[in-house]
N, C-alpha and C positions, 0 to 999 in steps of 0.2 A: 427277496420275497418269494415265497412258494406259491404254487398255483392256488392252493386252498385259501391262503391269506388274501390273494388277489381276488378270488371269487367271492370271499366274504365281504371284501371292500367294495368291489365294483358290480357284483352280480353277474348275470350272463352277458356282459358287454364285451364282445370279442376285441374291439379296437382298444379299449382301456386295458384289458388283461394282456393283450399282445404288447402294448407299450410298456406296461409295468414289468413284464417278464423278459422283454427284449427278444420276442419270438415273432414269427409271421402270424398273420391273422388267421389263416386256415389251420395252423397248428393249435392256436388258442380255441378255435371253434371245435376241433376234434377233442381237446381236453374237456371242454364244457359238455359236449355230447356224452362223453364217457362218464362224467360225473353224474349227469342227469339220468343216464341209464342205470347206473349203480343205485342211485337214490330211489328210482322207481321200482327196480326189481328187488331190492333189498339184499342183505348180505347172504342170505341162504341160497339164492339162485346163483350168485357169483361164486360161492364156495362149491356149488355143484358143478359149475362150468369148469372150475379149476380141477376138481376131482376127476372129471371125465375127459380132461385134456390128454392128448397123446403123450405117451411116456417114452423116454429114451431107453434103449436096451440096457439091461443090467450087465455090468462088466463082471467077469469071473476070472479066476486064476487060469491062465492059459488062453485068454481071449485074444485073438489076433484080428486087428482092425482091417488088415489087408485081405484076409481070407473071408469070402462071403459065400454062403451056401447057394445063392442063386446065380453065381457066375458059371 
């Protein structure tokens, strides 16, 4: 059972979702809070947050992981 299936079946009941997914109750609470935040903010805000997330450096030919310019 996935989290969304358990949420549809039990609603925001942390104990029931934790039991159905075999996870701890605080982990189920975190998942519920994340889903409620996404529902409240909408997909546009979540996409903007992903767009503004820090990016990894772009690798290029000759890039040396050991050599850092700030050392």
